[in-house]
C-alpha positions in Angstrom: 0.0 -0.1 -0.3 3.1 2.4 0.9 4.2 1.8 -2.9 0.8 2.4 -4.2 0.2 5.5 -2.3 3.8 7.0 -3.3 3.1 6.0 -6.7 -0.3 7.9 -7.0 1.2 11.2 -5.4 4.3 11.0 -8.1 2.0 10.6 -10.6 -0.2 13.5 -10.2 2.6 15.5 -9.0 4.9 14.9 -12.6 1.2 15.3 -14.3 1.0 18.9 -13.0 4.8 19.3 -13.7 4.2 18.7 -17.3 1.1 21.0 -17.5 3.3 23.7 -16.0 5.7 23.0 -19.0 3.1 22.9 -21.5 1.2 26.3 -20.4 2.1 27.3 -17.2 -0.6 30.6 -17.4 -3.0 28.1 -17.3 -2.5 27.1 -14.0 -4.3 28.1 -11.3 -3.3 27.6 -7.1 -5.5 28.6 -4.5 -6.2 27.4 -1.1 -9.9 27.0 0.2 -11.9 24.8 2.3 -10.5 21.5 0.5 -6.9 22.5 0.6 -4.7 22.9 -1.6 -6.8 23.4 -5.2 -4.7 22.9 -8.5 -6.6 23.9 -11.8 -5.9 23.2 -15.2 -8.5 24.5 -17.4 -11.9 22.7 -17.6 -10.7 19.1 -17.1 -8.1 19.0 -14.6 -8.4 19.8 -11.4 -6.5 18.6 -8.0 -7.8 19.5 -4.2 -5.0 18.2 -1.5 -5.9 18.2 2.4 -4.4 17.1 5.4 -6.8 16.1 8.3 -6.0 15.7 12.0 -7.3 14.6 15.0 -5.4 14.6 18.4 -7.2 12.9 21.2 -7.4 12.4 24.9 -9.8 9.8 26.0 -10.2 8.5 30.2 -12.5 5.7 30.9 -14.0 4.4 34.3 -15.8 1.3 35.7 -15.0 -2.8 35.3 -14.4 -2.2 31.7 -11.9 0.5 31.4 -10.7 -0.1 27.6 -14.1 -0.3 26.4 -14.5 0.5 22.9 -10.7 0.9 22.7 -10.3 -1.3 19.2 -13.1 0.4 17.5 -12.9 4.4 18.3 -10.7 5.4 21.1 -7.1 5.6 21.8 -5.4 3.7 24.9 -7.5 5.0 27.8 -6.1 7.8 29.4 -3.4 8.8 27.0 -2.7 11.4 24.3 -3.3 9.9 20.8 -3.2 10.8 17.4 -6.5 9.0 16.2 -6.3 10.0 12.5 -3.4 11.3 10.3 -4.8 11.2 6.9 -4.4 13.0 3.2 -7.1 13.5 0.7 -7.0 13.9 -2.9 -9.6 14.6 -5.2 -11.0 16.4 -8.1 -12.1 15.9 -11.7 -9.8 14.3 -14.7 -10.1 14.8 -18.7 -13.7 15.5 -18.2 -15.0 17.9 -15.2 -18.0 15.2 -14.9 -15.2 12.5 -14.3 -14.4 13.0 -10.2 -12.3 11.0 -8.1 -11.4 10.6 -4.7 -8.4 9.1 -2.9 -7.9 9.1 1.3 -4.6 7.2 2.7 -4.4 6.6 6.2 -0.9 6.8 8.0 -1.3 5.4 11.1 -3.3 2.4 10.0 -1.0 2.7 6.5 -3.9 1.7 4.7 -5.3 3.1 1.5 -9.4 3.9 3.2 -10.5 5.6 -0.4 -9.8 5.0 -4.0 -13.1 5.4 -6.1 -14.0 7.2 -9.6 -17.5 8.6 -10.2 -19.3 10.1 -13.7 -21.4 12.8 -13.0 -22.6 13.2 -16.6 -26.1 13.7 -15.8 -27.5 14.2 -12.5 -30.0 11.6 -12.9 -27.4 8.8 -13.7 -24.5 8.6 -12.3 -21.7 5.6 -11.6 -19.1 4.7 -8.8 -16.5 2.6 -9.1 -13.7 1.6 -6.7 -13.3 1.5 -2.8 -15.5 3.9 -0.1 -17.7 3.7 2.9 -20.8 2.4 1.7 -23.7 4.5 1.8 -26.0 2.7 3.7 -26.1 4.5 7.5 -25.4 8.1 7.3 -23.7 8.1 10.9 -20.6 6.4 9.1 -20.5 7.8 5.9 -20.5 10.9 7.0 -16.4 12.0 7.3 -15.5 11.6 11.1 -14.2 15.3 11.1 -17.8 16.3 10.3 -19.6 14.6 13.2 -21.6 16.2 16.0 -19.6 14.6 19.2 -15.4 13.4 19.3 -16.4 10.2 17.5 -19.7 8.2 16.4 -22.4 6.4 18.3 -22.1 2.9 19.9 -24.4 1.7 17.5 -22.5 2.1 14.5 -19.8 -0.8 14.9 -23.4 -3.2 15.3 -24.6 -2.0 11.8 -22.1 -0.5 9.6 -20.8 -2.1 6.5 -17.9 0.2 6.5 -15.6 0.5 3.4 -15.9 -2.0 0.5 -14.9 -2.4 -2.9 -17.7 -2.3 -5.7 -19.5 -0.1 -7.8 -23.0 2.0 -7.9 -25.5 3.7 -9.7 -26.9 6.8 -8.5 -28.9 10.0 -9.0 -30.6 12.6 -7.8 -34.0 12.9 -9.6 -36.5 15.4 -9.5 -34.2 18.6 -8.2 -36.1 21.9 -6.7 -39.3 19.9 -6.5 -41.8 18.4 -3.7 -40.2 15.1 -4.9 -36.3 15.9 -5.0 -34.8 12.3 -3.8 -32.0 10.5 -4.5 -31.5 7.2 -4.9 -28.2 4.5 -4.5 -27.9 0.6 -5.8 -24.9 -0.8 -4.7 -22.9 -4.0 -5.4 -19.6 -4.8 -3.5 -17.3 -7.3 -2.9 -18.8 -7.8 1.0 -15.3 -8.8 2.7 -14.0 -5.8 3.9 -11.3 -3.2 3.6 -9.3 -3.9 0.3 -10.4 -7.2 -0.3 -11.3 -9.4 -3.0 -14.7 -11.5 -3.0 -13.9 -14.8 -1.6 -17.1 -16.9 -2.8 -20.3 -16.1 -5.5 -22.1 -14.0 -3.0 -22.3 -10.1 -3.1 -22.9 -7.5 -0.6 -25.6 -5.3 -2.1 -27.9 -2.4 -1.0 -31.1 0.1 -2.5 -31.2 3.3 -0.8 -33.7 6.0 -1.2 -33.7 9.5 0.3 -36.8 12.2 -0.1 -35.1 15.5 0.4 -37.8 17.3 2.1 -36.2 20.7 1.9 -36.2 19.6 -1.9 -32.3 20.0 -2.3 -29.6 17.5 -1.1 -28.4 18.4 2.1 -24.8 18.3 2.5 -23.3 15.5 4.4 -22.2 17.3 7.8 -23.6 17.0 11.5 -24.2 20.6 13.2 -26.1 23.6 11.4 -22.9 25.3 11.2 -24.2 27.7 8.3 -27.4 28.3 10.3 -29.6 27.5 7.7 -33.1 30.2 7.5 -35.2 27.3 6.0 -35.5 24.0 7.5 -33.7 21.7 5.1 -32.8 17.9 5.9 -34.0 14.2 4.2 -35.8 10.9 5.3 -34.0 8.0 4.2 -34.5 4.1 4.0 -32.2 1.2 3.0 -31.8 -2.1 2.8 -29.1 -4.7 2.5 -27.9 -8.7 2.3 -24.6 -10.0 2.1 -22.9 -13.5 2.9 -19.5 -14.1 4.1 -17.4 -15.2 7.3 -18.1 -11.9 9.3 -21.0 -10.5 11.2 -19.1 -7.1 11.7 -17.3 -4.5 9.5 -14.8 -1.6 10.6 -11.9 0.0 9.6 -10.1 -2.8 10.3 -11.8 -5.2 7.7 -14.3 -7.8 8.1 -14.8 -9.3 11.8 -17.0 -10.6 14.5 -19.4 -9.1 16.8 -19.7 -10.2 20.7 -21.3 -13.8 20.5 -20.3 -15.1 16.7 -17.8 -17.4 16.3 -14.8 -16.7 13.7 -16.6 -17.9 10.5 -16.2 -20.1 7.0 -16.4 -17.7 4.3 -20.5 -18.1 3.9 -21.2 -19.1 7.2 -23.3 -16.0 8.1 -25.6 -14.7 6.2 -26.7 -10.9 7.6 -30.1 -9.1 6.4 -30.5 -5.1 7.3 -32.8 -2.5 7.1 -32.6 1.2 8.1 -34.9 4.4 8.3 -32.8 7.5 9.2 -33.8 11.5 9.4 -31.6 14.5 9.4 -32.7 18.3 10.0 -31.1 21.2 10.4 -32.9 24.8 11.2 -31.4 28.2 12.4 -28.5 26.4 14.0 -30.7 23.4 15.4 -29.5 20.0 14.3 -30.9 16.7 14.5 -29.7 13.2 13.4 -31.9 9.8 14.2 -31.6 6.1 12.7 -33.2 3.3 13.8 -31.8 -0.5 13.0 -32.9 -4.0 12.1 -29.9 -6.8 11.5 -30.7 -10.5 11.1 -28.0 -12.9 11.2 -28.2 -16.2 10.3 -25.8 -19.4 11.1 -25.8 -21.4 7.6 -24.1 -23.9 9.8 -25.9 -24.4 12.9 -29.6 -22.5 11.3 -29.4 -20.3 14.1 -31.1 -16.8 13.5 -30.2 -13.7 15.9 -32.0 -10.0 15.8 -29.9 -7.3 16.2 -31.7 -4.2 16.8 -30.7 -0.3 18.1 -30.5 3.3 17.2 -29.8 6.6 18.2 -31.0 10.2 18.4 -28.8 13.1 18.4 -29.0 16.7 18.4 -27.2 19.9 18.7 -27.9 24.0 19.2 -26.2 27.0 18.7 -27.2 29.0 21.7 -26.4 32.0 20.2 -29.4 31.8 18.2 -31.6 33.2 21.2 -29.1 34.3 23.6 -27.2 37.2 22.0 -23.9 36.9 25.1 -23.4 33.6 24.5 -20.2 33.3 22.2 -21.2 32.1 18.1 -18.8 29.2 17.5 -20.2 27.5 20.7 -22.7 24.1 20.3 -23.9 22.4 22.8 -24.8 19.0 21.6 -26.5 15.0 23.3 -27.3 11.8 22.1 -29.0 8.3 23.3 -28.1 5.3 21.9 -29.0 1.6 22.2 -28.4 -1.9 20.9 -30.5 -5.1 22.1 -29.2 -8.6 20.4 -31.5 -11.1 21.4 -28.9 -13.7 22.5 -28.0 -11.6 25.4 -30.6 -10.4 28.4 -29.4 -6.6 28.5 -29.3 -3.8 26.3 -26.6 -1.9 25.8 -26.9 1.8 26.4 -25.1 5.7 25.7 -26.4 8.5 27.1 -23.5 11.3 26.1 -23.5 15.3 26.1 -20.8 17.8 24.1 -19.4 20.8 23.2 -17.9 22.2 20.3 -16.2 25.1 19.6 -16.1 26.0 15.9 -13.0 27.9 14.8 -13.4 27.1 11.2 -16.3 25.0 10.7 -15.6 21.5 10.9 -12.3 22.1 9.5 -10.7 23.2 12.7 -12.5 22.9 15.9 -12.5 21.5 19.5 -14.7 18.9 21.2 -15.6 17.5 24.7 -18.1 14.4 25.4 -18.9 12.5 28.3 -20.4 9.6 28.1 -22.3 7.2 30.4 -22.2 3.6 29.1 -24.9 1.2 30.5 -24.0 -2.7 30.1 -20.8 -2.8 28.4 -20.4 -6.0 26.1 -23.9 -6.8 27.3 -22.8 -7.6 31.3 -24.0 -6.1 34.3 -21.0 -4.1 35.2 -22.0 -1.2 36.6 -22.6 2.3 35.3 -19.1 3.2 33.2 -18.2 6.6 32.7 -16.2 8.0 29.4 -14.5 11.6 28.6 -13.3 12.4 25.5 -11.6 15.6 24.1 -10.6 16.7 20.5 -9.0 19.1 18.2 -9.8 18.4 14.6 -7.8 19.9 12.5 -7.8 19.6 8.4 -6.3 22.0 5.8 
């Protein structure tokens, strides 16, 4: 992966030098919210942006290292949670867009995809990206409402997969403004080939009740004067050796043994809603997951969801600083091979220095029944500086 990343960067640099050598007057260099930008006429554009997250996390309780593997650094220590470079733009034609992302701590290529957007109603994507299934996972880590995602995410996400997608935006500007997405993936996780004749497929439909596609980030930093948001529903099915997916690839949820390549069939469904208005933002998801073990014929039902919201109190109280946002989240997961539910209550605050590109975040959580065990109340405190340039 290191070699592939290096060759990719060298390719774009050499391409830039070639263009400059041909006609330097046509190369435009700019800096904005997407980082450093290089533009050559109408046909080539490249944005380069660094994304860094510095985090401190402290947990208490019978299982103080809860969630470390998925989201948090080692308990009671400072850590560079994420250090990534993002390269995006278009090539050959303005409607041929590309996106690359490399993560240095894990030494992995996370995203590499090409999207053809010649017609808004019919678009195509090939490569590897975060599956367009649950919004919380799809929204970038630097654009979350809290320090990181809810406990619900790891039970229902398909994370990043290699595949293809047909999508489109229809009835834009009208009451029926919608987005559809139909996808087919290898279904084996990050940077992994398909190991069987089965594939992960997903179908997602999103109705934009504000008649336009809302931007995919949490918090109403734009202080929307009109109500904006969407209602969405999605279904998915996959057969593989895994019951869980993360940035580490395929794995197992608690209570499931390591599987053979066709052992677990997952069928999932979700409904979601996003809303933003005058400094207030809300996001909620409800999930259902059916895990069928092809070897033992056992069926496990998992359901859960979360609701989170944030508000800039400066909208009603002038003396409160404008960059300050307060937020809260409640999440719950039930897995029917355990008697107890996992629960999360989180409160937090954001100080937006330059939107989501430069912000400080604090959150404090009460976590109940960690790993579905009655271990008493456990608490988590996190502080993070998110910096993109």
